[in-house]
VOPAGU-2260 file (C-alpha; in pm, 1 decimal, decimal comma):
REM VOPAGU-2260
SITE   aa  ch    i         X         Y         Z
SITE  MET   A    0   -1893,6    -152,2   -1657,0
SITE  LYS   A    1   -2048,8      50,5   -1327,5
SITE  ASN   A    2   -2116,7    -278,5   -1190,0
SITE  THR   A    3   -1826,8    -460,6   -1233,8
SITE  LYS   A    4   -1603,2    -529,8    -983,7
SITE  LEU   A    5   -1340,9    -303,4   -1165,8
SITE  PHE   A    6   -1510,7     -12,1   -1125,4
SITE  ALA   A    7   -1634,3     -65,7    -763,6
SITE  TYR   A    8   -1267,9     -84,3    -677,2
SITE  LEU   A    9   -1207,2     254,4    -885,9
SITE  GLN   A   10   -1486,3     411,8    -713,2
SITE  LEU   A   11   -1251,7     369,8    -396,8
SITE  THR   A   12    -979,4     582,6    -554,6
SITE  ARG   A   13   -1147,8     884,3    -689,7
SITE  PRO   A   14    -990,3     857,8   -1007,7
SITE  ALA   A   15   -1090,8    1266,2   -1067,5
SITE  ASN   A   16    -940,8    1341,8    -716,3
SITE  VAL   A   17    -566,5    1183,6    -824,5
SITE  ILE   A   18    -586,3    1416,7   -1118,6
SITE  THR   A   19    -547,0    1697,0    -875,4
SITE  ALA   A   20    -222,5    1523,1    -719,6
SITE  ILE   A   21     -86,4    1484,3   -1066,8
SITE  ALA   A   22    -103,3    1884,1   -1056,7
SITE  ASP   A   23      72,9    1932,1    -740,1
SITE  ILE   A   24     379,6    1764,3    -856,4
SITE  TRP   A   25     345,1    1901,0   -1220,5
SITE  ALA   A   26     290,6    2267,7   -1019,2
SITE  GLY   A   27     627,9    2125,6    -765,7
SITE  PHE   A   28     806,7    2078,8   -1100,0
SITE  ALA   A   29     768,6    2409,1   -1242,7
SITE  ILE   A   30     862,2    2573,9    -929,9
SITE  ALA   A   31    1201,9    2360,7    -917,4
SITE  GLY   A   32    1226,3    2502,8   -1263,4
SITE  ALA   A   33    1194,3    2872,1   -1104,0
SITE  TRP   A   34    1522,9    2836,0    -959,5
SITE  ASP   A   35    1643,7    2739,4   -1321,7
SITE  TYR   A   36    1784,7    2419,1   -1227,7
SITE  MET   A   37    1519,4    2204,8   -1432,0
SITE  ALA   A   38    1552,6    2518,0   -1694,7
SITE  THR   A   39    1767,3    2323,1   -1900,6
SITE  ASN   A   40    1615,3    2017,1   -1884,3
SITE  TRP   A   41    1263,9    2147,5   -1990,2
SITE  VAL   A   42    1413,3    2350,8   -2267,7
SITE  TYR   A   43    1639,9    2086,6   -2415,7
SITE  GLY   A   44    1433,4    1781,2   -2339,4
SITE  ASP   A   45    1679,1    1590,4   -2103,7
SITE  GLN   A   46    1547,8    1211,1   -2080,0
SITE  GLN   A   47    1622,5    1266,4   -1685,6
SITE  PHE   A   48    1396,7    1520,5   -1667,0
SITE  TRP   A   49    1094,6    1341,3   -1819,4
SITE  TRP   A   50    1168,0    1004,0   -1621,2
SITE  ASN   A   51    1142,0    1172,7   -1277,4
SITE  LEU   A   52     865,0    1371,7   -1400,8
SITE  LEU   A   53     717,8     991,2   -1473,0
SITE  TRP   A   54     811,8     873,0   -1109,5
SITE  LEU   A   55     697,2    1083,4    -935,4
SITE  SER   A   56     333,9    1168,5   -1104,3
SITE  LEU   A   57     323,1     768,3   -1091,0
SITE  SER   A   58     387,6     794,9    -683,9
SITE  THR   A   59     162,5    1033,7    -669,9
SITE  ILE   A   60     -78,5     824,8    -778,2
SITE  GLY   A   61     -45,5     551,4    -577,2
SITE  LEU   A   62      28,1     767,1    -301,8
SITE  TYR   A   63    -353,7     935,3    -294,7
SITE  ALA   A   64    -511,2     644,6    -435,7
SITE  GLY   A   65    -414,7     448,8    -169,0
SITE  GLY   A   66    -480,2     696,2      87,0
SITE  VAL   A   67    -825,6     793,2      -1,3
SITE  ALA   A   68    -899,9     397,1     -11,9
SITE  PHE   A   69    -830,8     370,5     324,0
SITE  ASN   A   70   -1045,9     635,5     404,1
SITE  ASP   A   71   -1350,4     403,9     262,1
SITE  VAL   A   72   -1204,2     138,2     470,6
SITE  ALA   A   73   -1173,7     298,1     767,2
SITE  ASP   A   74   -1509,4     442,3     736,0
SITE  ALA   A   75   -1672,7     133,4     622,5
SITE  ASP   A   76   -1929,2     137,6     921,8
SITE  LEU   A   77   -2008,0     435,1     933,1
SITE  ASP   A   78   -2078,7     467,2     539,4
SITE  ALA   A   79   -2323,3     179,4     626,4
SITE  ILE   A   80   -2569,6     412,4     761,5
SITE  GLU   A   81   -2455,1     722,7     604,6
SITE  ARG   A   82   -2321,1     633,2     291,8
SITE  PRO   A   83   -2473,6     278,4     195,7
SITE  GLU   A   84   -2446,2     279,2    -199,7
SITE  ARG   A   85   -2067,3     322,3    -139,8
SITE  PRO   A   86   -1843,6      32,3    -273,6
SITE  ILE   A   87   -1774,6    -154,2      42,6
SITE  PRO   A   88   -2063,0    -105,9     294,8
SITE  SER   A   89   -2332,9    -231,1     -49,9
SITE  GLY   A   90   -2067,7    -530,6     -67,2
SITE  ARG   A   91   -1999,0    -405,3    -388,9
SITE  ALA   A   92   -1618,7    -426,7    -235,3
SITE  SER   A   93   -1454,3    -636,2      21,5
SITE  LYS   A   94   -1334,6    -469,7     279,1
SITE  LYS   A   95   -1046,8    -710,9     296,6
SITE  ALA   A   96    -937,0    -617,6     -39,1
SITE  ALA   A   97    -947,1    -291,1     -13,7
SITE  PHE   A   98    -748,6    -251,1     274,8
SITE  TRP   A   99    -420,1    -497,7      79,6
SITE  MET   A  100    -508,4    -259,0    -238,5
SITE  SER   A  101    -452,9      32,0     -38,9
SITE  CYS   A  102    -155,4     -45,6     147,8
SITE  LEU   A  103     -31,0    -169,5    -203,7
SITE  LEU   A  104    -118,9     150,3    -382,3
SITE  LEU   A  105      87,9     332,4     -70,8
SITE  VAL   A  106     406,0      95,6    -103,0
SITE  PHE   A  107     406,5     198,1    -513,5
SITE  GLY   A  108     426,2     557,5    -408,0
SITE  VAL   A  109     674,8     467,6    -198,7
SITE  ILE   A  110     880,5     304,0    -427,1
SITE  CYS   A  111     820,5     499,3    -771,0
SITE  ALA   A  112     922,8     835,2    -526,3
SITE  PHE   A  113    1282,7     686,4    -408,0
SITE  GLN   A  114    1371,4     628,0    -813,4
SITE  VAL   A  115    1414,7     988,9    -838,4
SITE  ASN   A  116    1590,5    1025,8    -470,8
SITE  PRO   A  117    1612,4     962,1    -142,3
SITE  ILE   A  118    1413,7    1266,9      -6,3
SITE  ALA   A  119    1176,4    1209,7    -271,7
SITE  GLY   A  120    1111,3     884,1    -100,7
SITE  PHE   A  121    1091,9     991,6     254,7
SITE  LEU   A  122     869,6    1283,1     162,3
SITE  ALA   A  123     629,9    1029,3     -11,2
SITE  ILE   A  124     672,5     786,6     343,9
SITE  ALA   A  125     526,0    1100,8     514,1
SITE  VAL   A  126     256,7    1175,4     280,9
SITE  ALA   A  127     154,2     808,4     322,1
SITE  VAL   A  128     193,7     831,5     727,1
SITE  CYS   A  129       3,1    1162,9     698,5
SITE  ALA   A  130    -313,9    1013,6     517,4
SITE  VAL   A  131    -333,2     667,5     669,0
SITE  LEU   A  132    -307,7     901,8    1032,4
SITE  TYR   A  133    -620,8    1129,5     873,2
SITE  ASP   A  134    -787,2     824,5     755,9
SITE  TYR   A  135    -814,8     678,4    1096,4
SITE  TRP   A  136    -757,8     955,8    1373,9
SITE  GLY   A  137    -730,7    1281,9    1194,5
SITE  LYS   A  138   -1101,9    1273,6    1073,9
SITE  HIS   A  139   -1224,5    1279,7    1375,5
SITE  GLN   A  140   -1052,8    1568,4    1501,1
SITE  ARG   A  141   -1171,2    1949,8    1485,1
SITE  ILE   A  142    -880,2    2193,3    1469,3
SITE  LEU   A  143    -566,0    1900,6    1387,3
SITE  GLY   A  144    -795,3    1718,5    1153,4
SITE  PRO   A  145    -753,2    1959,0     904,6
SITE  ILE   A  146    -438,8    2033,8     923,1
SITE  ASN   A  147    -349,5    1678,1     877,6
SITE  MET   A  148    -550,8    1652,1     551,4
SITE  GLY   A  149    -382,8    1983,7     423,9
SITE  LEU   A  150     -37,9    1843,4     548,9
SITE  CYS   A  151     -99,5    1544,6     315,3
SITE  ARG   A  152    -128,5    1799,6      29,4
SITE  SER   A  153     136,8    1987,3     109,7
SITE  GLY   A  154     389,4    1694,7     102,0
SITE  ASN   A  155     266,4    1611,2    -237,6
SITE  LEU   A  156     340,5    2000,2    -367,1
SITE  LEU   A  157     697,3    1972,0    -199,7
SITE  LEU   A  158     716,7    1546,7    -321,3
SITE  GLY   A  159     711,4    1757,8    -663,2
SITE  VAL   A  160     965,0    2016,0    -575,7
SITE  SER   A  161    1200,7    1773,8    -424,2
SITE  VAL   A  162    1323,6    1664,6    -757,9
SITE  ALA   A  163    1555,9    1969,1    -696,3
SITE  PRO   A  164    1642,3    1905,2    -380,9
SITE  GLU   A  165    1852,8    2250,9    -270,9
SITE  VAL   A  166    1527,6    2455,0    -409,3
SITE  LEU   A  167    1318,7    2227,1    -190,2
SITE  GLU   A  168    1550,9    2321,4      91,4
SITE  LYS   A  169    1513,3    2725,3     -42,6
SITE  ILE   A  170    1123,4    2699,4     -72,1
SITE  TRP   A  171     977,1    2436,6     142,3
SITE  PRO   A  172     729,5    2693,0     293,3
SITE  ILE   A  173     550,6    2737,3      -5,3
SITE  GLY   A  174     405,0    2402,2     126,4
SITE  LEU   A  175     150,9    2612,3     374,5
SITE  LEU   A  176     -64,2    2736,2      46,9
SITE  PRO   A  177    -201,3    2369,1     -36,3
SITE  LEU   A  178    -218,4    2272,8     338,2
SITE  ILE   A  179    -474,2    2570,2     404,1
SITE  TYR   A  180    -675,4    2564,4      99,4
SITE  VAL   A  181    -689,5    2190,4     209,1
SITE  ALA   A  182    -788,7    2253,9     514,9
SITE  ALA   A  183   -1046,9    2477,5     414,5
SITE  ILE   A  184   -1205,0    2223,6     175,9
SITE  THR   A  185   -1150,4    1954,7     491,9
SITE  MET   A  186   -1376,8    2214,1     766,1
SITE  ILE   A  187   -1650,0    2327,7     452,5
SITE  SER   A  188   -1676,7    1922,0     390,9
SITE  ARG   A  189   -1791,2    1840,3     752,3
SITE  GLY   A  190   -2116,5    2003,4     652,8
SITE  GLU   A  191   -2186,2    1763,6     382,7
SITE  VAL   A  192   -2404,3    1501,5     506,9
SITE  HIS   A  193   -2612,1    1717,4     768,7
SITE  GLY   A  194   -2568,0    2061,5     692,7
SITE  LYS   A  195   -2623,2    2372,4     893,4
SITE  ASN   A  196   -2203,9    2447,0     969,0
SITE  ARG   A  197   -2288,8    2837,9     818,5
SITE  LYS   A  198   -1915,9    2944,3    1055,4
SITE  ALA   A  199   -1676,4    2663,1     901,7
SITE  LEU   A  200   -1809,4    2796,8     494,5
SITE  PHE   A  201   -1746,4    3155,1     598,8
SITE  ALA   A  202   -1418,5    3076,2     775,9
SITE  GLY   A  203   -1345,1    2853,9     461,2
SITE  GLY   A  204   -1434,7    3116,0     212,8
SITE  GLY   A  205   -1217,1    3350,7     440,2
SITE  MET   A  206    -871,6    3115,1     357,5
SITE  TYR   A  207    -961,2    3075,7     -18,8
SITE  ALA   A  208    -925,3    3410,0      -8,8
SITE  SER   A  209    -582,5    3424,7     149,2
SITE  ILE   A  210    -445,2    3168,3     -75,8
SITE  PHE   A  211    -548,3    3446,8    -383,3
SITE  LEU   A  212    -342,4    3685,4    -251,8
SITE  ALA   A  213     -22,7    3477,1    -163,8
SITE  ILE   A  214     -20,9    3365,3    -548,5
SITE  PHE   A  215     -41,1    3670,5    -661,1
SITE  GLY   A  216     224,8    3815,7    -415,4
SITE  LEU   A  217     436,1    3562,7    -478,9
SITE  ALA   A  218     333,8    3613,7    -872,6
SITE  TYR   A  219     499,9    3975,5    -798,1
SITE  LEU   A  220     790,3    3850,6    -628,3
SITE  GLU   A  221     917,2    3568,9    -902,1
SITE  SER   A  222     806,9    3786,4   -1243,4
SITE  PRO   A  223     782,7    4099,6   -1418,5
SITE  GLY   A  224     509,3    3936,7   -1579,1
SITE  TYR   A  225     341,9    3872,7   -1301,9
SITE  LEU   A  226     -33,7    3976,1   -1464,3
SITE  GLN   A  227      10,0    3634,2   -1631,7
SITE  VAL   A  228    -178,1    3475,2   -1307,6
SITE  ILE   A  229    -485,6    3697,3   -1335,2
SITE  PRO   A  230    -625,0    3470,8   -1550,6
SITE  PHE   A  231    -529,4    3151,5   -1355,9
SITE  LEU   A  232    -695,1    3352,4   -1049,0
SITE  ALA   A  233   -1004,4    3434,3   -1200,9
SITE  LEU   A  234   -1045,2    3119,2   -1330,8
SITE  LEU   A  235    -990,0    2947,1    -948,6
SITE  GLY   A  236   -1267,1    3237,5    -817,3
SITE  TYR   A  237   -1536,2    3160,5   -1081,5
SITE  MET   A  238   -1497,5    2769,0    -995,3
SITE  ILE   A  239   -1496,1    2785,9    -621,0
SITE  PHE   A  240   -1703,5    3114,5    -490,6
SITE  PRO   A  241   -2031,0    3043,0    -677,0
SITE  PRO   A  242   -2117,1    2724,4    -518,4
SITE  LEU   A  243   -1979,7    2796,8    -168,8
SITE  ALA   A  244   -2201,5    3130,2    -158,9
SITE  LYS   A  245   -2485,7    2898,3    -303,9
SITE  ALA   A  246   -2364,6    2652,9     -12,5
SITE  ILE   A  247   -2377,9    2944,7     248,0
SITE  ARG   A  248   -2669,6    3056,2     122,1
SITE  THR   A  249   -2863,7    2728,2     158,6
SITE  GLN   A  250   -2673,1    2531,3     428,2
SITE  GLU   A  251   -2829,6    2251,9     211,6
SITE  PRO   A  252   -2591,4    1955,2     232,0
SITE  LYS   A  253   -2651,3    1909,7    -118,9
SITE  PHE   A  254   -2515,0    2233,4    -222,6
SITE  ILE   A  255   -2184,5    2203,8      67,7
SITE  GLY   A  256   -2122,8    1871,0    -108,6
SITE  LYS   A  257   -2092,5    2103,0    -417,7
SITE  SER   A  258   -1910,6    2300,4    -274,7
SITE  VAL   A  259   -1627,1    2062,7    -204,8
SITE  LYS   A  260   -1613,9    1894,7    -521,7
SITE  ALA   A  261   -1561,2    2249,9    -679,8
SITE  ALA   A  262   -1271,2    2274,1    -441,2
SITE  VAL   A  263   -1107,9    1979,2    -470,3
SITE  ILE   A  264   -1129,7    1972,6    -865,7
SITE  SER   A  265   -1018,9    2304,8    -870,2
SITE  LEU   A  266    -674,5    2228,3    -675,4
SITE  ILE   A  267    -603,2    2207,5   -1025,3
SITE  ILE   A  268    -623,4    2558,1   -1094,3
SITE  VAL   A  269    -438,1    2598,7    -767,6
SITE  ASN   A  270    -160,0    2419,9    -922,3
SITE  ALA   A  271    -197,8    2584,0   -1254,2
SITE  SER   A  272    -184,7    2916,9   -1086,6
SITE  LEU   A  273     162,1    2827,6    -914,5
SITE  ALA   A  274     293,2    2670,1   -1222,7
SITE  SER   A  275     218,1    3080,3   -1383,7
SITE  ALA   A  276     348,8    3231,8   -1112,6
SITE  PHE   A  277     681,1    3076,8   -1079,5
SITE  SER   A  278     753,9    2934,1   -1428,5
SITE  GLY   A  279     503,8    3172,8   -1667,6
SITE  TRP   A  280     189,5    3122,7   -1858,7
SITE  PRO   A  281     265,9    2842,0   -2087,8
SITE  ILE   A  282     355,9    2579,1   -1796,2
SITE  GLY   A  283      31,7    2720,1   -1623,0
SITE  ILE   A  284    -145,4    2581,7   -1917,1
SITE  ILE   A  285       7,8    2290,4   -1918,0
SITE  VAL   A  286     -96,5    2195,2   -1553,0
SITE  LEU   A  287    -431,2    2319,4   -1666,9
SITE  LEU   A  288    -449,7    2064,9   -1919,5
SITE  LEU   A  289    -532,1    1802,2   -1648,5
SITE  LEU   A  290    -864,3    1946,4   -1554,6
SITE  PRO   A  291   -1058,7    1881,0   -1827,1
SITE  ILE   A  292    -966,7    1506,5   -1779,7
SITE  SER   A  293   -1078,8    1526,7   -1413,7
SITE  LEU   A  294   -1376,1    1678,0   -1514,2
SITE  TRP   A  295   -1450,4    1450,0   -1709,4
SITE  LEU   A  296   -1395,9    1133,8   -1428,6
SITE  ALA   A  297   -1591,1    1330,5   -1169,7
SITE  LYS   A  298   -1883,3    1265,0   -1368,0
SITE  LYS   A  299   -1802,4     904,6   -1363,6
SITE  PHE   A  300   -1636,8     857,5   -1073,5
SITE  ALA   A  301   -1775,4    1037,0    -718,3
SITE  VAL   A  302   -1513,9    1310,8    -606,3
SITE  THR   A  303   -1582,4    1302,0    -217,4
């Protein structure tokens, strides 16, 4: 399969990463449910709940896959020098076809979101715009680039919360958490090709630590059983800090890349932690079930 055209275009969408985007939506639903808006639907299996979950999961698949595929289209000339094995510079995928595939995926994502409600639809448009903006402009900006990328993930989490618009209105600042986390990943990833970015690695580690404190604080405020979030945070720490420590120690692109890969996949654990903080550990486990799927796909397809 690796030599087929289909595999090349699937590579452009980074399937393992797409699973992490689905986790955003599921965590967003859990956050909305913490305000008792979706609690009855979850317990009694209301059909509208499941349809909304399906539409927004499909929406984020389109938005994320389209956004990262656009990244390869925008980077085709640079990749020809630095990553000639990528689908477009290697000739396994056409730049023109990849462009149109990306457009169709983004449109698909927006259409799916509008099936839930207008707020979800407009949030999907905002995510699509942020993704394309990052691909063609943001990644070249030292400070605004990580923020731009973080906004994509923030919008994705809020897309899940938008199933309950009144909840979204109250809790939208929670979108800062994925923004900080993804901004940290983006900062760290800048050394993936050439290495030697110790300051960015330490800064990224500090930003990761702030996420731990924020999630624990939210769990403390939201639930008397707040200690149930600790196992999720412990797993998150196990996944991201050892690779980061090795990257700091060696300053080698190979280990920086592994650190980035671990942090991207661990977005699922971040979402599971949030779900646990707002709706209890069983919902956190449901989100966490996406992790083995993403890890399996990461063995088949590149994450970065």
